[in-house]
C-alpha positions as a Markdown table, in Angstrom:
| # | Residue | x | y | z |
|---|---|---|---|---|
| 1 | Unk | 25.6 | -27.6 | -57.3 |
| 2 | Unk | 27.4 | -25.0 | -55.2 |
| 3 | Unk | 28.8 | -27.7 | -53.0 |
| 4 | Unk | 30.3 | -29.7 | -56.0 |
| 5 | Unk | 31.9 | -26.5 | -57.4 |
| 6 | Unk | 33.8 | -26.2 | -54.0 |
| 7 | Unk | 34.8 | -29.8 | -53.5 |
| 8 | Unk | 34.6 | -31.5 | -57.1 |
| 9 | Unk | 33.5 | -34.6 | -55.4 |
| 10 | Unk | 30.1 | -35.7 | -56.6 |
| 11 | Unk | 29.4 | -38.4 | -53.9 |
| 12 | Unk | 30.1 | -35.9 | -51.0 |
| 13 | Unk | 28.1 | -33.1 | -52.5 |
| 14 | Unk | 25.1 | -35.4 | -53.1 |
| 15 | Unk | 25.3 | -36.5 | -49.4 |
| 16 | Unk | 25.2 | -33.1 | -48.0 |
| 17 | Unk | 22.3 | -32.2 | -50.4 |
| 18 | Unk | 20.6 | -35.4 | -49.4 |
| 19 | Unk | 20.0 | -36.7 | -53.0 |
| 20 | Unk | 21.2 | -39.8 | -54.6 |
| 21 | Unk | 24.6 | -39.5 | -56.5 |
| 22 | Unk | 22.9 | -40.5 | -59.7 |
| 23 | Unk | 20.5 | -37.8 | -59.4 |
| 24 | Unk | 23.1 | -35.3 | -58.6 |
| 25 | Unk | 24.9 | -36.1 | -61.7 |
| 26 | Unk | 21.8 | -35.3 | -63.8 |
| 27 | Unk | 21.3 | -32.0 | -62.2 |
| 28 | Unk | 25.0 | -31.0 | -62.8 |
| 29 | Unk | 25.0 | -32.2 | -66.4 |
| 30 | Unk | 21.8 | -30.3 | -67.2 |
| 31 | Unk | 22.8 | -27.2 | -65.2 |
| 32 | Unk | 19.2 | -26.9 | -64.3 |
| 33 | Unk | 17.4 | -26.8 | -60.9 |
| 34 | Unk | 14.8 | -29.7 | -60.3 |
| 35 | Unk | 11.7 | -27.5 | -60.9 |
| 36 | Unk | 12.9 | -26.6 | -64.4 |
| 37 | Unk | 14.5 | -30.0 | -65.2 |
| 38 | Unk | 11.2 | -32.0 | -64.6 |
| 39 | Unk | 8.9 | -32.0 | -67.6 |
| 40 | Unk | 5.5 | -30.6 | -67.3 |
| 41 | Unk | 2.4 | -32.6 | -68.8 |
| 42 | Unk | -1.3 | -32.0 | -68.7 |
| 43 | Unk | -2.4 | -35.4 | -69.6 |
| 44 | Unk | -3.7 | -37.9 | -67.0 |
| 45 | Unk | -1.4 | -40.8 | -66.1 |
| 46 | Unk | -4.3 | -43.1 | -65.0 |
| 47 | Unk | -8.0 | -43.3 | -65.7 |
| 48 | Unk | -10.2 | -40.9 | -63.5 |
| 49 | Unk | -11.6 | -42.9 | -60.6 |
| 50 | Unk | -14.6 | -40.5 | -60.0 |
| 51 | Unk | -15.4 | -39.7 | -63.8 |
| 52 | Unk | -18.6 | -41.9 | -63.6 |
| 53 | Unk | -20.3 | -39.7 | -61.0 |
| 54 | Unk | -18.7 | -36.3 | -61.4 |
| 55 | Unk | -21.0 | -34.9 | -64.0 |
| 56 | Unk | -24.0 | -35.6 | -61.8 |
| 57 | Unk | -22.0 | -34.2 | -58.8 |
| 58 | Unk | -21.3 | -31.0 | -60.7 |
| 59 | Unk | -24.9 | -30.5 | -61.5 |
| 60 | Unk | -25.9 | -30.9 | -57.8 |
| 61 | Unk | -23.2 | -28.4 | -56.7 |
| 62 | Unk | -24.4 | -25.8 | -59.0 |
| 63 | Unk | -28.0 | -26.4 | -57.7 |
| 64 | Unk | -26.9 | -26.7 | -53.9 |
| 65 | Unk | -23.4 | -25.2 | -53.4 |
| 66 | Unk | -23.7 | -25.7 | -49.7 |
| 67 | Unk | -23.6 | -29.5 | -50.2 |
| 68 | Unk | -20.6 | -31.3 | -48.5 |
| 69 | Unk | -18.3 | -33.4 | -50.3 |
| 70 | Unk | -18.5 | -36.5 | -48.1 |
| 71 | Unk | -22.3 | -36.7 | -48.0 |
| 72 | Unk | -22.5 | -35.9 | -51.7 |
| 73 | Unk | -20.0 | -38.8 | -52.5 |
| 74 | Unk | -21.9 | -41.2 | -50.3 |
| 75 | Unk | -25.2 | -40.4 | -51.9 |
| 76 | Unk | -23.8 | -40.7 | -55.5 |
| 77 | Unk | -22.2 | -43.8 | -54.7 |
| 78 | Unk | -25.3 | -45.4 | -53.3 |
| 79 | Unk | -27.1 | -44.4 | -56.4 |
| 80 | Unk | -24.7 | -45.0 | -59.2 |
| 81 | Unk | -21.4 | -46.2 | -57.8 |
| 82 | Unk | -21.8 | -49.7 | -58.9 |
| 83 | Unk | -22.8 | -48.9 | -62.5 |
| 84 | Unk | -20.1 | -46.2 | -62.8 |
| 85 | Unk | -17.3 | -48.2 | -61.5 |
| 86 | Unk | -16.6 | -45.9 | -58.5 |
| 87 | Unk | -14.9 | -47.3 | -55.3 |
| 88 | Unk | -15.2 | -46.2 | -51.8 |
| 89 | Unk | -11.6 | -45.5 | -51.6 |
| 90 | Unk | -12.0 | -42.7 | -54.2 |
| 91 | Unk | -13.4 | -40.4 | -51.4 |
| 92 | Unk | -10.3 | -38.4 | -51.1 |
| 93 | Unk | -10.0 | -37.9 | -54.8 |
| 94 | Unk | -13.6 | -36.7 | -54.8 |
| 95 | Unk | -13.0 | -34.2 | -52.0 |
| 96 | Unk | -10.1 | -32.7 | -53.8 |
| 97 | Unk | -12.1 | -32.4 | -57.0 |
| 98 | Unk | -15.0 | -30.6 | -55.2 |
| 99 | Unk | -12.5 | -28.3 | -53.5 |
| 100 | Unk | -11.0 | -27.6 | -57.0 |
| 101 | Unk | -14.6 | -26.8 | -58.3 |
| 102 | Unk | -15.4 | -24.6 | -55.4 |
| 103 | Unk | -12.2 | -22.5 | -55.8 |
| 104 | Unk | -13.4 | -21.9 | -59.6 |
| 105 | Unk | -17.1 | -21.8 | -59.4 |
| 106 | Unk | -18.1 | -21.5 | -55.7 |
| 107 | Unk | -19.8 | -18.9 | -53.9 |
| 108 | Unk | -17.9 | -15.9 | -52.5 |
| 109 | Unk | -17.4 | -16.0 | -48.8 |
| 110 | Unk | -18.0 | -13.1 | -46.4 |
| 111 | Unk | -15.3 | -10.6 | -46.2 |
| 112 | Unk | -14.3 | -9.2 | -43.0 |
| 113 | Unk | -12.5 | -5.8 | -43.1 |
| 114 | Unk | -9.7 | -5.2 | -40.4 |
| 115 | Unk | -10.7 | -2.1 | -38.3 |
| 116 | Unk | -8.3 | 0.6 | -36.9 |
| 117 | Unk | -9.2 | 1.0 | -33.4 |
| 118 | Unk | -8.5 | 4.6 | -31.8 |
| 119 | Unk | -7.5 | 4.7 | -28.2 |
| 120 | Unk | -10.1 | 5.6 | -25.7 |
| 121 | Unk | -13.1 | 5.5 | -28.3 |
| 122 | Unk | -15.0 | 2.5 | -27.3 |
| 123 | Unk | -15.8 | -0.2 | -24.8 |
| 124 | Unk | -17.2 | -3.5 | -25.9 |
| 125 | Unk | -19.4 | -5.4 | -23.4 |
| 126 | Unk | -20.6 | -9.0 | -23.7 |
| 127 | Unk | -21.6 | -11.9 | -21.4 |
| 128 | Unk | -20.0 | -15.4 | -21.8 |
| 129 | Unk | -21.0 | -18.5 | -20.2 |
| 130 | Unk | -18.3 | -19.9 | -17.9 |
| 131 | Unk | -20.0 | -23.2 | -16.7 |
| 132 | Unk | -17.3 | -25.0 | -18.9 |
| 133 | Unk | -14.7 | -24.0 | -16.3 |
| 134 | Unk | -16.1 | -26.6 | -13.8 |
| 135 | Unk | -16.0 | -24.4 | -10.8 |
| 136 | Unk | -17.6 | -25.8 | -7.6 |
| 137 | Unk | -18.4 | -23.9 | -4.2 |
| 138 | Unk | -18.0 | -26.2 | -1.3 |
| 139 | Unk | -18.4 | -29.2 | -3.6 |
| 140 | Unk | -21.4 | -27.9 | -5.5 |
| 141 | Unk | -21.3 | -26.6 | -9.1 |
| 142 | Unk | -21.4 | -23.0 | -9.6 |
| 143 | Unk | -23.6 | -22.1 | -12.7 |
| 144 | Unk | -22.6 | -18.4 | -13.9 |
| 145 | Unk | -21.7 | -16.1 | -16.5 |
| 146 | Unk | -19.0 | -13.6 | -16.8 |
| 147 | Unk | -20.1 | -10.0 | -17.8 |
| 148 | Unk | -16.9 | -9.1 | -19.8 |
| 149 | Unk | -15.8 | -5.6 | -20.8 |
| 150 | Unk | -12.8 | -4.9 | -23.2 |
| 151 | Unk | -11.2 | -1.8 | -24.7 |
| 152 | Unk | -10.4 | -2.9 | -28.2 |
| 153 | Unk | -7.2 | -0.7 | -28.7 |
| 154 | Unk | -5.2 | -2.0 | -25.8 |
| 155 | Unk | -7.2 | -5.1 | -25.1 |
| 156 | Unk | -7.6 | -4.1 | -21.4 |
| 157 | Unk | -10.5 | -6.3 | -20.0 |
| 158 | Unk | -12.4 | -6.9 | -16.8 |
| 159 | Unk | -15.0 | -9.3 | -15.9 |
| 160 | Unk | -17.6 | -9.8 | -13.1 |
| 161 | Unk | -19.5 | -12.9 | -12.1 |
| 162 | Unk | -23.3 | -13.0 | -12.8 |
| 163 | Unk | -26.2 | -15.1 | -13.0 |
| 164 | Unk | -28.2 | -13.8 | -16.3 |
| 165 | Unk | -27.9 | -11.3 | -19.0 |
| 166 | Unk | -30.1 | -8.9 | -17.0 |
| 167 | Unk | -30.1 | -5.2 | -16.4 |
| 168 | Unk | -28.9 | -5.8 | -13.0 |
| 169 | Unk | -25.9 | -7.7 | -14.1 |
| 170 | Unk | -25.2 | -5.1 | -16.8 |
| 171 | Unk | -25.2 | -2.4 | -14.1 |
| 172 | Unk | -23.0 | -4.2 | -11.8 |
| 173 | Unk | -20.6 | -5.4 | -14.6 |
| 174 | Unk | -20.3 | -2.1 | -16.5 |
| 175 | Unk | -19.7 | 0.0 | -13.3 |
| 176 | Unk | -17.2 | -2.7 | -12.0 |
| 177 | Unk | -15.3 | -2.3 | -15.2 |
| 178 | Unk | -15.5 | 1.3 | -15.3 |
| 179 | Unk | -14.4 | 2.0 | -11.7 |
| 180 | Unk | -11.5 | -0.4 | -12.1 |
| 181 | Unk | -10.3 | 1.3 | -15.0 |
| 182 | Unk | -10.8 | 4.7 | -13.3 |
| 183 | Unk | -12.3 | 6.5 | -16.6 |
| 184 | Unk | -14.9 | 6.2 | -19.1 |
| 185 | Unk | -14.7 | 5.8 | -22.9 |
| 186 | Unk | -16.7 | 7.8 | -25.5 |
| 187 | Unk | -19.0 | 5.0 | -26.5 |
| 188 | Unk | -20.3 | 1.6 | -25.1 |
| 189 | Unk | -20.9 | -1.1 | -27.8 |
| 190 | Unk | -23.2 | -4.1 | -26.8 |
| 191 | Unk | -25.3 | -6.6 | -28.6 |
| 192 | Unk | -29.0 | -6.5 | -28.8 |
| 193 | Unk | -29.6 | -8.2 | -25.4 |
| 194 | Unk | -32.9 | -7.5 | -23.8 |
| 195 | Unk | -30.9 | -6.0 | -20.9 |
| 196 | Unk | -30.1 | -3.0 | -23.2 |
| 197 | Unk | -32.7 | -2.9 | -25.9 |
| 198 | Unk | -36.4 | -3.9 | -26.6 |
| 199 | Unk | -38.6 | -4.6 | -29.7 |
| 200 | Unk | -40.5 | -1.7 | -31.2 |
| 201 | Unk | -43.6 | -1.8 | -33.4 |
| 202 | Unk | -41.4 | -1.5 | -36.5 |
| 203 | Unk | -39.7 | -4.7 | -35.9 |
| 204 | Unk | -36.4 | -3.1 | -34.9 |
| 205 | Unk | -35.2 | -2.6 | -31.4 |
| 206 | Unk | -34.7 | 0.6 | -29.2 |
| 207 | Unk | -32.7 | 1.3 | -26.0 |
| 208 | Unk | -34.4 | 0.7 | -22.6 |
| 209 | Unk | -34.9 | 3.8 | -20.7 |
| 210 | Unk | -33.1 | 2.2 | -17.6 |
| 211 | Unk | -30.0 | 1.3 | -19.7 |
| 212 | Unk | -29.9 | 4.7 | -21.3 |
| 213 | Unk | -30.0 | 6.5 | -17.9 |
| 214 | Unk | -27.1 | 4.2 | -16.9 |
| 215 | Unk | -24.8 | 5.0 | -19.8 |
| 216 | Unk | -25.8 | 8.8 | -19.8 |
| 217 | Unk | -24.7 | 9.0 | -16.1 |
| 218 | Unk | -21.0 | 8.1 | -17.2 |
| 219 | Unk | -21.4 | 10.3 | -20.3 |
| 220 | Unk | -21.1 | 7.3 | -22.8 |
| 221 | Unk | -23.0 | 7.1 | -26.0 |
| 222 | Unk | -24.6 | 3.6 | -26.5 |
| 223 | Unk | -24.4 | 1.7 | -29.8 |
| 224 | Unk | -25.5 | -1.9 | -30.6 |
| 225 | Unk | -24.1 | -4.3 | -33.3 |
| 226 | Unk | -26.4 | -5.7 | -36.1 |
| 227 | Unk | -28.7 | -8.5 | -35.0 |
| 228 | Unk | -27.0 | -12.0 | -35.3 |
| 229 | Unk | -23.7 | -10.3 | -36.2 |
| 230 | Unk | -21.4 | -11.2 | -33.3 |
| 231 | Unk | -18.5 | -10.4 | -35.5 |
| 232 | Unk | -19.1 | -6.8 | -35.0 |
| 233 | Unk | -18.2 | -7.2 | -31.4 |
| 234 | Unk | -15.3 | -9.1 | -32.5 |
| 235 | Unk | -12.7 | -8.0 | -29.9 |
| 236 | Unk | -14.9 | -8.9 | -26.9 |
| 237 | Unk | -16.0 | -12.1 | -28.6 |
| 238 | Unk | -12.5 | -13.3 | -29.0 |
| 239 | Unk | -11.3 | -12.4 | -25.7 |
| 240 | Unk | -14.1 | -14.3 | -24.2 |
| 241 | Unk | -12.5 | -17.5 | -25.2 |
| 242 | Unk | -9.0 | -16.1 | -24.2 |
| 243 | Unk | -10.2 | -15.3 | -20.8 |
| 244 | Unk | -11.7 | -18.7 | -20.1 |
| 245 | Unk | -8.5 | -20.5 | -21.5 |
| 246 | Unk | -6.4 | -18.3 | -19.2 |
| 247 | Unk | -8.7 | -19.1 | -16.2 |
| 248 | Unk | -8.5 | -22.8 | -17.1 |
| 249 | Unk | -4.7 | -22.7 | -17.2 |
| 250 | Unk | -4.5 | -21.0 | -13.7 |
| 251 | Unk | -7.1 | -23.5 | -12.4 |
| 252 | Unk | -4.8 | -26.4 | -13.8 |
| 253 | Unk | -1.8 | -24.7 | -11.9 |
| 254 | Unk | -3.9 | -24.5 | -8.8 |
| 255 | Unk | -4.6 | -28.1 | -9.0 |
| 256 | Unk | -8.2 | -27.9 | -8.1 |
| 257 | Unk | -11.3 | -26.2 | -9.2 |
| 258 | Unk | -13.4 | -26.2 | -5.8 |
| 259 | Unk | -13.7 | -23.0 | -3.5 |
| 260 | Unk | -14.8 | -22.4 | -0.2 |
| 261 | Unk | -17.0 | -19.5 | -1.1 |
| 262 | Unk | -18.2 | -17.6 | -4.3 |
| 263 | Unk | -16.2 | -14.6 | -3.0 |
| 264 | Unk | -13.0 | -16.7 | -3.1 |
| 265 | Unk | -13.6 | -17.6 | -6.6 |
| 266 | Unk | -14.3 | -13.8 | -7.6 |
| 267 | Unk | -11.0 | -13.0 | -5.7 |
| 268 | Unk | -9.3 | -15.7 | -8.0 |
| 269 | Unk | -10.7 | -14.2 | -11.2 |
| 270 | Unk | -9.6 | -10.7 | -10.2 |
| 271 | Unk | -6.0 | -12.0 | -9.7 |
| 272 | Unk | -6.1 | -13.6 | -13.2 |
| 273 | Unk | -7.3 | -10.2 | -14.8 |
| 274 | Unk | -4.7 | -8.2 | -13.2 |
| 275 | Unk | -2.0 | -10.5 | -14.4 |
| 276 | Unk | -3.4 | -10.4 | -17.9 |
| 277 | Unk | -3.7 | -6.5 | -17.8 |
| 278 | Unk | -0.2 | -6.0 | -16.8 |
| 279 | Unk | 1.3 | -6.8 | -20.2 |
| 280 | Unk | -1.2 | -4.2 | -21.8 |
| 281 | Unk | 0.0 | -1.0 | -19.8 |
| 282 | Unk | 1.9 | 0.7 | -22.5 |
| 283 | Unk | -1.2 | 0.9 | -25.0 |
| 284 | Unk | -3.4 | 1.5 | -22.0 |
| 285 | Unk | -1.4 | 4.5 | -21.1 |
| 286 | Unk | -2.2 | 5.9 | -24.6 |
| 287 | Unk | -6.0 | 5.4 | -24.0 |
| 288 | Unk | -5.7 | 7.3 | -20.9 |
| 289 | Unk | -4.8 | 10.4 | -22.8 |
| 290 | Unk | -8.3 | 10.6 | -24.3 |
| 291 | Unk | -10.5 | 8.8 | -21.5 |
| 292 | Unk | -13.0 | 10.8 | -19.7 |
| 293 | Unk | -13.2 | 11.1 | -16.0 |
| 294 | Unk | -15.9 | 9.2 | -14.0 |
| 295 | Unk | -18.8 | 11.1 | -12.3 |
| 296 | Unk | -18.4 | 11.5 | -8.5 |
| 297 | Unk | -21.3 | 9.2 | -7.8 |
| 298 | Unk | -22.0 | 5.5 | -8.5 |
| 299 | Unk | -25.5 | 4.3 | -9.4 |
| 300 | Unk | -27.2 | 1.9 | -7.1 |
| 301 | Unk | -26.8 | -1.8 | -8.3 |
| 302 | Unk | -30.3 | -3.1 | -7.1 |
| 303 | Unk | -33.9 | -2.8 | -7.6 |
| 304 | Unk | -36.2 | -1.9 | -4.7 |
| 305 | Unk | -39.5 | -3.7 | -4.1 |
| 306 | Unk | -42.0 | -3.7 | -1.3 |
| 307 | Unk | -43.4 | -7.1 | -0.3 |
| 308 | Unk | -45.8 | -8.5 | 2.4 |
| 309 | Unk | -44.6 | -11.6 | 4.2 |
| 310 | Unk | -47.3 | -14.2 | 3.6 |
| 311 | Unk | -48.8 | -16.7 | 6.2 |
| 312 | Unk | -46.6 | -19.3 | 4.7 |
| 313 | Unk | -43.5 | -17.3 | 5.8 |
| 314 | Unk | -42.4 | -16.5 | 2.4 |
| 315 | Unk | -42.2 | -13.4 | 0.0 |
| 316 | Unk | -42.4 | -13.4 | -3.7 |
| 317 | Unk | -39.7 | -11.4 | -5.6 |
| 318 | Unk | -39.7 | -11.3 | -9.5 |
| 319 | Unk | -41.7 | -14.6 | -9.8 |
| 320 | Unk | -39.6 | -16.3 | -7.2 |
| 321 | Unk | -40.7 | -17.4 | -3.8 |
| 322 | Unk | -38.3 | -16.9 | -0.9 |
| 323 | Unk | -38.8 | -18.0 | 2.7 |
| 324 | Unk | -38.1 | -15.8 | 5.6 |
| 325 | Unk | -38.2 | -16.2 | 9.4 |
| 326 | Unk | -41.7 | -16.8 | 10.6 |
| 327 | Unk | -41.6 | -13.9 | 13.0 |
| 328 | Unk | -41.9 | -11.6 | 10.0 |
| 329 | Unk | -45.4 | -13.1 | 8.9 |
| 330 | Unk | -47.8 | -10.2 | 8.2 |
| 331 | Unk | -45.1 | -7.5 | 8.2 |
| 332 | Unk | -44.3 | -5.4 | 5.1 |
| 333 | Unk | -40.7 | -5.6 | 4.2 |
| 334 | Unk | -38.5 | -3.6 | 1.8 |
| 335 | Unk | -36.4 | -5.9 | -0.5 |
| 336 | Unk | -33.2 | -4.7 | -2.4 |
| 337 | Unk | -32.7 | -7.0 | -5.3 |
| 338 | Unk | -29.2 | -7.3 | -6.4 |
| 339 | Unk | -27.8 | -9.6 | -9.0 |
| 340 | Unk | -26.7 | -12.2 | -6.6 |
| 341 | Unk | -28.5 | -11.7 | -3.5 |
| 342 | Unk | -31.6 | -10.1 | -1.6 |
| 343 | Unk | -31.3 | -7.6 | 1.2 |
| 344 | Unk | -34.5 | -7.6 | 3.4 |
| 345 | Unk | -35.1 | -4.4 | 5.4 |
| 346 | Unk | -37.9 | -3.4 | 7.9 |
| 347 | Unk | -37.8 | 0.3 | 7.7 |
| 348 | Unk | -33.9 | 1.1 | 7.7 |
| 349 | Unk | -33.0 | -2.0 | 9.6 |
| 350 | Unk | -31.3 | -4.8 | 7.8 |
| 351 | Unk | -33.1 | -7.9 | 8.8 |
| 352 | Unk | -31.3 | -10.7 | 6.6 |
| 353 | Unk | -29.6 | -11.4 | 3.3 |
| 354 | Unk | -30.6 | -14.2 | 1.0 |
| 355 | Unk | -28.9 | -15.8 | -2.0 |
| 356 | Unk | -30.7 | -15.0 | -5.2 |
| 357 | Unk | -32.2 | -17.7 | -7.4 |
| 358 | Unk | -31.0 | -17.9 | -11.0 |
| 359 | Unk | -33.9 | -17.7 | -13.4 |
| 360 | Unk | -37.3 | -16.4 | -13.0 |
| 361 | Unk | -39.3 | -19.5 | -11.7 |
| 362 | Unk | -39.3 | -21.7 | -8.8 |
| 363 | Unk | -38.8 | -21.2 | -4.9 |
| 364 | Unk | -35.8 | -20.9 | -2.4 |
| 365 | Unk | -36.8 | -22.3 | 0.8 |
| 366 | Unk | -34.4 | -22.2 | 3.7 |
| 367 | Unk | -35.4 | -25.1 | 6.2 |
| 368 | Unk | -34.0 | -23.3 | 9.0 |
| 369 | Unk | -36.9 | -20.7 | 9.0 |
| 370 | Unk | -39.5 | -23.3 | 9.2 |
| 371 | Unk | -38.2 | -26.5 | 10.8 |
| 372 | Unk | -39.5 | -25.6 | 14.3 |
| 373 | Unk | -43.0 | -25.1 | 12.9 |
| 374 | Unk | -42.8 | -28.3 | 10.9 |
| 375 | Unk | -42.0 | -30.3 | 13.8 |
| 376 | Unk | -45.0 | -29.0 | 15.6 |
| 377 | Unk | -47.1 | -29.9 | 12.5 |
| 378 | Unk | -45.1 | -32.8 | 10.9 |
| 379 | Unk | -48.1 | -34.1 | 8.9 |
| 380 | Unk | -47.7 | -31.0 | 6.8 |
| 381 | Unk | -44.5 | -32.1 | 5.4 |
| 382 | Unk | -46.2 | -34.9 | 3.3 |
| 383 | Unk | -47.9 | -32.5 | 0.9 |
| 384 | Unk | -46.0 | -29.3 | 1.5 |
| 385 | Unk | -45.8 | -27.4 | -1.8 |
| 386 | Unk | -42.0 | -26.7 | -1.6 |
| 387 | Unk | -41.2 | -30.1 | -0.1 |
| 388 | Unk | -38.4 | -30.7 | -2.5 |
| 389 | Unk | -36.7 | -27.6 | -1.5 |
| 390 | Unk | -36.3 | -29.2 | 1.9 |
| 391 | Unk | -33.7 | -31.6 | 0.7 |
| 392 | Unk | -30.3 | -29.5 | 0.7 |
| 393 | Unk | -28.4 | -32.1 | -1.3 |
| 394 | Unk | -28.5 | -35.7 | -2.5 |
| 395 | Unk | -27.2 | -37.0 | 0.9 |
| 396 | Unk | -30.4 | -35.8 | 2.6 |
| 397 | Unk | -32.5 | -37.2 | -0.1 |
| 398 | Unk | -31.0 | -40.7 | 0.4 |
| 399 | Unk | -31.3 | -40.2 | 4.3 |
| 400 | Unk | -35.1 | -39.6 | 3.8 |
| 401 | Unk | -35.5 | -42.5 | 1.8 |
| 402 | Unk | -33.6 | -44.8 | 4.1 |
| 403 | Unk | -35.5 | -43.4 | 7.2 |
| 404 | Unk | -39.0 | -44.0 | 5.6 |
| 405 | Unk | -37.7 | -47.6 | 4.7 |
| 406 | Unk | -36.6 | -48.3 | 8.0 |
| 407 | Unk | -39.3 | -46.6 | 10.2 |
| 408 | Unk | -42.4 | -46.3 | 7.8 |
| 409 | Unk | -43.8 | -43.4 | 6.2 |
| 410 | Unk | -45.1 | -41.5 | 9.1 |
| 411 | Unk | -42.3 | -42.1 | 11.5 |
| 412 | Unk | -39.7 | -41.7 | 8.7 |
| 413 | Unk | -41.0 | -38.2 | 7.9 |
| 414 | Unk | -40.6 | -37.3 | 11.6 |
| 415 | Unk | -37.1 | -38.6 | 11.8 |
| 416 | Unk | -36.1 | -36.7 | 8.8 |
| 417 | Unk | -37.7 | -33.5 | 10.3 |
| 418 | Unk | -35.4 | -34.0 | 13.4 |
| 419 | Unk | -32.5 | -34.5 | 11.0 |
| 420 | Unk | -33.1 | -31.2 | 9.4 |
| 421 | Unk | -33.2 | -29.6 | 12.9 |
| 422 | Unk | -29.9 | -31.3 | 13.7 |
| 423 | Unk | -28.6 | -29.7 | 10.5 |
| 424 | Unk | -29.8 | -26.4 | 11.5 |
| 425 | Unk | -27.9 | -26.6 | 14.7 |
| 426 | Unk | -24.6 | -27.9 | 13.4 |
| 427 | Unk | -24.6 | -26.9 | 9.8 |
| 428 | Unk | -25.2 | -29.1 | 6.8 |
| 429 | Unk | -21.4 | -29.6 | 6.1 |
| 430 | Unk | -21.0 | -31.1 | 9.6 |
| 431 | Unk | -23.2 | -34.0 | 9.0 |
| 432 | Unk | -23.9 | -34.4 | 5.4 |
| 433 | Unk | -21.1 | -36.8 | 4.9 |
| 434 | Unk | -21.9 | -38.7 | 8.0 |
| 435 | Unk | -25.6 | -39.0 | 6.9 |
| 436 | Unk | -24.4 | -40.3 | 3.5 |
| 437 | Unk | -22.4 | -43.2 | 5.3 |
| 438 | Unk | -25.4 | -43.9 | 7.4 |
| 439 | Unk | -27.8 | -44.0 | 4.4 |
| 440 | Unk | -25.8 | -46.0 | 2.0 |
| 441 | Unk | -26.6 | -49.5 | 1.0 |
| 442 | Unk | -23.6 | -50.9 | 2.8 |
| 443 | Unk | -25.1 | -49.9 | 6.2 |
| 444 | Unk | -27.4 | -52.7 | 7.1 |
| 445 | Unk | -28.6 | -51.3 | 10.6 |
| 446 | Unk | -31.5 | -49.1 | 11.1 |
| 447 | Unk | -30.5 | -45.8 | 12.6 |
| 448 | Unk | -32.3 | -42.8 | 14.1 |
| 449 | Unk | -31.5 | -39.1 | 14.8 |
| 450 | Unk | -31.4 | -39.7 | 18.4 |
| 451 | Unk | -28.6 | -42.3 | 17.8 |
| 452 | Unk | -26.8 | -39.8 | 15.4 |
| 453 | Unk | -27.0 | -37.3 | 18.3 |
| 454 | Unk | -25.4 | -39.7 | 20.8 |
| 455 | Unk | -22.7 | -40.6 | 18.4 |
| 456 | Unk | -21.9 | -36.9 | 18.0 |
| 457 | Unk | -21.9 | -36.5 | 21.8 |
| 458 | Unk | -25.0 | -34.3 | 21.8 |
| 459 | Unk | -28.0 | -34.2 | 24.3 |
| 460 | Unk | -30.7 | -36.5 | 23.0 |
| 461 | Unk | -33.8 | -34.6 | 21.9 |
| 462 | Unk | -36.7 | -34.8 | 24.6 |
| 463 | Unk | -39.2 | -37.4 | 23.7 |
| 464 | Unk | -42.9 | -37.3 | 24.6 |
| 465 | Unk | -43.4 | -40.2 | 27.1 |
| 466 | Unk | -46.1 | -42.8 | 26.3 |
| 467 | Unk | -49.0 | -42.5 | 28.8 |
| 468 | Unk | -51.3 | -45.4 | 29.3 |
| 469 | Unk | -54.1 | -44.0 | 31.5 |
| 470 | Unk | -57.1 | -46.0 | 32.8 |
| 471 | Unk | -59.7 | -43.7 | 34.0 |
| 472 | Unk | -61.5 | -44.8 | 37.3 |
| 473 | Unk | -65.2 | -44.4 | 36.4 |
| 474 | Unk | -66.2 | -44.9 | 40.1 |
| 475 | Unk | -64.9 | -41.5 | 40.9 |
| 476 | Unk | -66.9 | -39.8 | 38.2 |
| 477 | Unk | -70.0 | -41.7 | 39.7 |
| 478 | Unk | -69.2 | -40.2 | 43.1 |
| 479 | Unk | -68.9 | -36.9 | 41.6 |
| 480 | Unk | -72.2 | -37.0 | 40.0 |
| 481 | Unk | -73.9 | -38.1 | 43.2 |
| 482 | Unk | -72.4 | -35.2 | 45.1 |
| 483 | Unk | -73.7 | -32.8 | 42.5 |
| 484 | Unk | -77.2 | -34.2 | 42.6 |
| 485 | Unk | -77.2 | -34.1 | 46.5 |
| 486 | Unk | -76.1 | -30.3 | 46.3 |
| 487 | Unk | -78.8 | -29.5 | 43.8 |
| 488 | Unk | -81.5 | -31.1 | 46.0 |
């Protein structure tokens, strides 16, 4: 209408307004916009397609408001649809009717109240499963969690890789975050994880003494959220997803998700965290005005245990069996249990470090510790308690099956033990792919570890010669006669 007042040309004005000229003339003649010109009516223009089942549907919704529209429609259609004249194509109409009913008569939903965060007051901590990232270390999947800490006011965050929601991972993750930040907040907020709390007789939960000593060392006051109320830890819960999405994007830009070592992956995560925190410096500066300084010392991030090395060349740490070199059999050792590794000491001397198993069951057996002894007693392999741990990956398992098929049960086991010995000398990665090619179904020929050594240009392992001795019984008779003569 404003365009028509300028030009006085109805067709041109209608084209600019994207309406038909006849419709434009109607608006101009009435001097009213479309919303006012259109007549309002409250009557139906066609019959209600769900009238035959709506009364019963309303009764069921009053009884069970959580019923979903689609399932309710399918149920009522199966019961009364044919008699009530309801068609399957009326599902969308039924869903709109249920939505309108819920808006008028449905139950109230939970209300979340936006909170005002003050700088430097609280740090929220949570664990998030990071297996969805699909990280592999030298081709093997890395199952891990991220211990994630967040300052709600500035959204500054830090994360550390861990294996479980344990006190060790909490101790490592919290201290890593605080020392990366360089200061401490007034409070630490955490969920009711068993790393921080335990059940008491009244049915509630109380803080663990070890957890209390950790937060008290940094001058922080602990607080937990309600049980099954993750929304109370909403900032860190939300940023869990944001962090994993950001890591995924950087992995896509990187082009592949495999890392040479777990430490290389940790460095990648640190780089991503630094980039994310760069945008939060302004509000973080406000937090530093009220944050507290850290104590001069950092608490140890390990538990200390004493173990006796068994005659099986193993130790047992937190219900998990670990192999150690056989030279330590019968000796007491001191074990520092970290979140991701074990350090084994005799007195103050560090003997070796072992990767720590995830979980609280099973065994971690390194064939390098026992292969020499198994070669001396090859029969022990057949019924060895931890036999499955002696297959480093699927390629070695296939190699064992192929060797047994080609050479028989006894000779095949011995060949496999020599294969483990070769892997101990050269490393698994050096021969794993080669072994996989030899053991595949496309390889028709039998193979031996001696042949593999020759192929790799190595000295063939020494073999015991077959001796066929036929004793001369006459010499024994002469010896006996000489003894009888001497006695006489």
